[in-house]
C-alpha positions as CSV (number, residue, x, y, z in Angstrom):
1,M,-29.9,171.6,-101.0
2,T,-28.4,174.7,-99.4
3,R,-28.4,174.6,-95.7
4,L,-29.7,177.9,-94.3
5,S,-29.6,179.4,-90.8
6,V,-30.5,182.8,-89.2
7,L,-28.3,185.4,-87.4
8,D,-30.2,187.9,-85.3
9,L,-28.9,191.0,-83.5
10,V,-32.2,191.4,-81.5
11,P,-32.7,195.0,-83.0
12,V,-34.5,197.6,-81.1
13,R,-36.6,199.8,-83.3
14,E,-37.0,203.5,-83.1
15,G,-40.2,204.0,-81.0
16,G,-39.7,200.5,-79.6
17,N,-38.1,199.0,-76.5
18,V,-36.0,196.0,-75.4
19,S,-39.0,193.9,-74.4
20,E,-40.5,194.3,-77.9
21,A,-37.1,193.4,-79.4
22,L,-36.9,190.2,-77.4
23,N,-40.4,189.2,-78.3
24,D,-39.7,189.9,-82.0
25,A,-36.6,187.7,-81.8
26,T,-38.6,184.9,-80.2
27,E,-41.2,185.0,-82.9
28,L,-38.5,185.1,-85.6
29,A,-36.9,181.9,-84.1
30,R,-40.2,180.2,-84.0
31,S,-40.8,181.0,-87.7
32,A,-37.2,180.0,-88.6
33,E,-37.9,176.6,-87.0
34,Q,-41.2,176.2,-88.8
35,Y,-39.6,177.1,-92.2
36,G,-36.8,174.6,-91.8
37,Y,-33.7,176.7,-91.0
38,D,-31.0,174.8,-89.2
39,R,-29.7,177.3,-86.7
40,F,-30.8,180.5,-84.9
41,W,-27.8,182.5,-83.7
42,V,-27.7,185.6,-81.5
43,A,-24.8,188.0,-81.6
44,E,-23.2,189.7,-78.5
45,H,-23.0,193.4,-78.6
46,H,-22.7,195.8,-75.6
47,A,-23.7,199.4,-74.8
48,M,-25.7,199.9,-78.0
49,E,-29.2,201.1,-77.6
50,G,-30.3,199.5,-80.9
51,I,-29.2,196.0,-80.0
52,A,-30.7,193.9,-77.2
53,G,-28.7,190.7,-77.4
54,G,-25.9,191.6,-74.9
55,A,-26.8,189.0,-72.3
56,T,-26.5,186.4,-75.1
57,S,-26.9,183.2,-73.0
58,V,-30.0,184.6,-71.3
59,V,-31.5,185.5,-74.7
60,L,-30.8,181.9,-76.0
61,A,-32.4,180.4,-72.9
62,H,-35.6,182.3,-73.7
63,I,-35.5,181.3,-77.4
64,G,-34.8,177.7,-76.5
65,N,-37.9,177.6,-74.3
66,A,-40.0,179.0,-77.3
67,T,-38.7,176.5,-79.8
68,S,-38.4,172.7,-79.9
69,H,-35.7,171.5,-82.2
70,I,-33.8,174.3,-84.1
71,R,-30.2,174.6,-83.0
72,I,-29.6,177.8,-81.1
73,G,-26.3,179.4,-80.4
74,S,-24.0,182.5,-80.3
75,G,-22.8,184.3,-83.4
76,G,-20.9,184.9,-81.4
77,I,-19.6,185.2,-77.9
78,M,-16.7,187.7,-77.8
79,L,-14.5,185.6,-75.5
80,P,-12.2,188.5,-74.5
81,N,-15.2,190.0,-72.7
82,H,-15.5,186.9,-70.4
83,T,-13.5,184.1,-68.7
84,P,-13.6,180.6,-70.3
85,F,-15.0,179.3,-67.0
86,Q,-18.0,181.6,-67.1
87,I,-18.8,180.6,-70.7
88,A,-18.4,176.9,-69.9
89,E,-21.0,177.3,-67.1
90,Q,-23.4,179.3,-69.2
91,F,-23.3,177.1,-72.2
92,G,-23.2,174.0,-70.1
93,T,-26.4,175.1,-68.5
94,L,-27.9,175.8,-72.0
95,D,-26.9,172.2,-73.1
96,A,-28.5,170.8,-70.0
97,L,-31.8,172.7,-70.7
98,F,-31.7,172.0,-74.5
99,P,-29.7,168.9,-75.1
100,G,-28.1,168.5,-78.5
101,R,-29.2,171.9,-79.7
102,I,-26.4,174.2,-78.6
103,D,-23.8,176.0,-80.8
104,L,-21.0,178.1,-79.3
105,G,-19.6,180.5,-81.8
106,L,-16.5,182.3,-80.5
107,G,-15.1,185.6,-81.7
108,R,-11.9,187.5,-80.8
109,A,-12.8,191.2,-81.4
110,P,-13.4,193.0,-78.1
111,G,-15.2,195.7,-80.0
112,A,-15.0,198.0,-77.0
113,G,-13.7,201.5,-76.1
114,P,-12.3,202.5,-72.7
115,E,-15.7,203.0,-71.1
116,L,-16.8,199.4,-71.7
117,Q,-13.5,198.0,-70.7
118,R,-13.9,199.8,-67.3
119,A,-17.5,198.5,-67.1
120,L,-16.4,195.0,-67.7
121,R,-13.3,195.3,-65.4
122,K,-11.2,194.0,-68.2
123,N,-8.2,195.0,-70.4
124,L,-9.9,193.8,-73.5
125,H,-7.0,194.3,-75.9
126,Q,-4.7,192.2,-73.6
127,A,-7.5,189.6,-73.3
128,A,-7.8,189.5,-77.1
129,E,-4.1,188.4,-77.2
130,M,-5.0,185.5,-75.0
131,F,-7.8,184.4,-77.3
132,P,-6.2,181.2,-78.7
133,Q,-5.3,179.9,-75.2
134,D,-8.7,180.9,-73.9
135,V,-10.4,178.9,-76.7
136,M,-8.4,175.8,-75.8
137,E,-9.1,176.2,-72.1
138,L,-12.8,176.6,-72.8
139,R,-12.9,173.5,-74.9
140,A,-11.0,171.5,-72.2
141,L,-13.5,172.7,-69.6
142,I,-16.3,171.3,-71.8
143,T,-14.7,168.2,-73.1
144,G,-12.5,167.1,-70.2
145,D,-9.9,166.0,-72.7
146,V,-7.2,168.0,-70.8
147,E,-7.3,167.5,-67.1
148,L,-7.7,170.9,-65.4
149,P,-7.5,171.7,-61.7
150,I,-11.2,172.8,-61.7
151,H,-14.3,171.4,-63.3
152,A,-17.2,173.4,-64.6
153,T,-20.6,172.2,-63.4
154,P,-22.7,172.7,-65.5
155,G,-20.3,172.5,-68.4
156,R,-18.0,169.4,-68.3
157,G,-19.4,166.8,-70.7
158,A,-21.8,169.1,-72.4
159,Q,-22.5,168.2,-76.1
160,I,-21.8,171.6,-77.5
161,E,-20.8,172.3,-81.1
162,F,-17.9,174.8,-81.2
163,W,-17.5,177.3,-84.0
164,M,-14.8,179.8,-84.8
165,L,-16.1,183.2,-86.1
166,G,-14.0,185.6,-88.0
167,S,-13.6,188.3,-90.6
168,S,-9.9,188.0,-91.2
169,L,-7.1,185.5,-91.7
170,F,-6.5,185.2,-88.0
171,G,-9.7,183.4,-87.2
172,A,-9.4,181.2,-90.3
173,Q,-5.9,180.1,-89.2
174,L,-7.0,179.3,-85.7
175,A,-10.1,177.5,-86.8
176,A,-7.9,175.3,-89.1
177,Q,-5.4,174.6,-86.4
178,L,-8.1,173.5,-83.9
179,G,-10.2,171.5,-86.4
180,M,-13.2,173.7,-85.8
181,P,-16.0,174.7,-88.2
182,Y,-15.6,178.3,-89.4
183,A,-18.2,181.1,-89.9
184,F,-17.1,184.2,-91.8
185,A,-18.8,187.5,-91.2
186,A,-19.1,188.6,-94.9
187,H,-22.3,190.5,-94.2
188,F,-20.3,193.4,-92.7
189,A,-16.7,192.6,-93.5
190,P,-16.3,190.9,-96.9
191,D,-12.8,192.0,-97.7
192,H,-10.9,188.9,-96.7
193,L,-13.6,186.3,-97.5
194,D,-11.9,184.4,-100.3
195,A,-8.5,184.4,-98.9
196,A,-9.7,183.4,-95.4
197,L,-11.7,180.5,-96.8
198,A,-8.8,179.3,-98.9
199,L,-6.4,179.4,-96.0
200,Y,-8.8,177.6,-93.7
201,R,-9.4,174.8,-96.2
202,R,-5.7,174.5,-97.0
203,D,-4.5,174.3,-93.4
204,F,-7.4,172.4,-91.7
205,Q,-6.3,169.8,-89.2
206,P,-9.0,167.1,-88.5
207,S,-10.4,166.9,-85.0
208,E,-12.8,164.6,-83.2
209,Q,-15.6,167.0,-84.0
210,F,-14.9,167.5,-87.7
211,A,-12.8,165.4,-90.0
212,Q,-13.2,167.9,-92.9
213,P,-13.3,171.7,-93.0
214,H,-16.8,173.1,-92.7
215,V,-17.7,176.6,-93.7
216,M,-20.7,178.9,-93.0
217,V,-20.8,182.4,-94.6
218,A,-23.1,185.2,-93.5
219,M,-25.2,187.2,-96.0
220,N,-27.6,190.1,-95.7
221,V,-30.8,188.8,-97.2
222,F,-34.0,190.8,-97.8
223,A,-36.7,189.0,-99.8
224,A,-40.1,190.5,-100.7
225,D,-42.8,190.1,-103.5
226,T,-41.2,193.0,-105.5
227,E,-37.7,194.3,-105.9
228,D,-38.8,197.8,-104.8
229,E,-40.3,196.4,-101.6
230,A,-37.1,194.5,-100.8
231,Q,-34.9,197.5,-101.4
232,L,-37.2,199.5,-99.1
233,L,-36.9,196.9,-96.4
234,A,-33.1,196.8,-96.7
235,S,-32.9,200.6,-96.2
236,S,-33.4,200.4,-92.4
237,Q,-30.3,198.3,-92.0
238,Q,-28.4,200.4,-94.5
239,Q,-29.1,203.4,-92.4
240,S,-27.9,201.6,-89.3
241,F,-24.6,200.7,-91.1
242,V,-24.0,204.3,-92.3
243,R,-24.8,205.7,-88.8
244,L,-22.5,203.1,-87.2
245,R,-19.6,203.8,-89.5
246,S,-20.2,207.5,-88.9
247,G,-19.9,207.1,-85.2
248,N,-23.6,207.8,-84.6
249,P,-25.2,204.4,-83.8
250,G,-28.8,204.2,-82.6
251,K,-32.0,202.3,-82.8
252,L,-33.2,200.7,-86.0
253,P,-34.8,203.4,-88.1
254,P,-37.9,203.2,-90.4
255,P,-37.2,202.5,-94.0
256,I,-36.6,205.3,-96.6
257,A,-37.4,204.9,-100.3
258,D,-34.3,205.3,-102.6
259,Y,-32.2,205.7,-99.5
260,S,-28.8,205.2,-101.1
261,S,-29.4,207.9,-103.7
262,T,-29.6,210.5,-100.8
263,L,-26.1,209.6,-99.6
264,P,-22.7,211.2,-100.4
265,A,-20.4,209.1,-102.6
266,P,-18.3,207.6,-99.8
267,A,-21.4,206.1,-98.1
268,Q,-22.7,204.9,-101.4
269,A,-19.5,203.1,-102.0
270,M,-19.5,201.5,-98.6
271,L,-23.0,200.1,-99.1
272,A,-22.0,198.9,-102.6
273,H,-19.0,197.2,-101.2
274,L,-21.2,195.3,-98.6
275,S,-23.6,194.3,-101.3
276,Q,-21.2,191.6,-102.6
277,A,-22.4,189.5,-99.6
278,A,-26.1,190.4,-100.0
279,A,-29.3,189.2,-101.7
280,V,-32.1,191.8,-102.1
281,G,-35.1,191.3,-104.2
282,T,-37.8,188.9,-105.4
283,P,-37.6,185.2,-104.6
284,A,-36.1,184.5,-108.1
285,Q,-33.5,187.2,-107.5
286,I,-32.7,185.8,-104.0
287,K,-32.3,182.3,-105.5
288,D,-29.9,183.6,-108.1
289,S,-27.8,185.7,-105.7
290,I,-27.5,183.0,-103.0
291,S,-26.6,180.3,-105.7
292,A,-23.9,182.6,-107.1
293,F,-22.5,183.2,-103.6
294,V,-22.5,179.5,-102.8
295,D,-20.7,178.8,-106.1
296,R,-18.1,181.5,-105.2
297,T,-17.5,180.4,-101.7
298,Q,-18.3,176.7,-101.8
299,A,-20.0,177.3,-98.4
300,D,-21.5,174.3,-96.6
301,E,-24.1,176.7,-95.0
302,I,-25.4,180.2,-95.4
303,I,-26.5,182.2,-92.4
304,V,-28.8,185.0,-93.3
305,C,-28.9,188.3,-91.6
306,G,-30.9,191.5,-92.1
307,A,-32.9,193.5,-89.7
308,T,-36.2,195.1,-90.9
309,Y,-38.1,197.8,-89.1
310,D,-41.3,195.8,-89.5
311,P,-40.7,192.4,-87.7
312,E,-43.4,190.7,-89.8
313,A,-41.5,191.7,-92.9
314,R,-38.4,189.7,-91.7
315,V,-40.5,186.7,-91.0
316,R,-42.0,187.0,-94.5
317,S,-38.4,187.4,-95.9
318,L,-37.3,184.2,-94.2
319,D,-40.3,182.3,-95.6
320,L,-39.7,183.6,-99.2
321,T,-36.0,182.9,-98.9
322,M,-36.3,179.3,-97.9
323,Q,-39.0,178.7,-100.5
324,A,-36.8,180.3,-103.2
325,V,-33.6,178.5,-102.3
326,N,-34.9,175.1,-101.4
327,G,-38.5,175.0,-102.5
């Protein structure tokens, strides 16, 4: 049985607003729990009008109240944007509210220009260089295994599952050194997937949390009753990718039939490159694509991504995907 989870960016649709996006994310989490998904993760992005998950821990608290047992977490918290102490308090609070359900996925990429750096009052590139030390400090604040001059309350003693996120060899190496489970962002950066997983497994050092390496890989998944319908659903996210890479991000647009055929060759090539970590089509096609991807990566878990303009279509996609893979 393939373990499946969900990654959500809390997308804001064209013609919609943040309140609607948060309500849609909540309904998606409820559905994921009903269908048997293991985890529901929210990603931290800032200053993007099409993504409403910037206050990640607040969003997770809302989703936790709307669900009962699915694990909830960050995919991820970009630690250079914060201090370890702040995140220890935030996720310690989440663990106190929802015991035994909290994942803390950590990423290094600051993903910010000078405007956001000024807004956060941080030198994010300098903070990124401190990422390994900050990860260890954050773990110590939670576990108490290293005595620090200050204790986080909430935080210390929380039963949080730590994850390292990455899309390069750096995150794989750090996850291996610290004995952490590793989640690879193949859905938007597949280039180093195979090399990163090989390095992580080769160099993994057992920890109290995990005795063996543990891998989760992200895929874009769009399931529908017909292949044409699935391709149409996927076109909204494809448009968002193209706009983002072109320096013109915005809200999630409505789908466009045969979208990729309207693009210049470089944009078509970019989408084709991303498709190596994607499953788009009928339930039978989804099953084949995910099975082949698991065979390639030997992933312990797959986390499915993929924003649709119609929120109900994504709920339906989650249902069809779970039935196809594990039905």
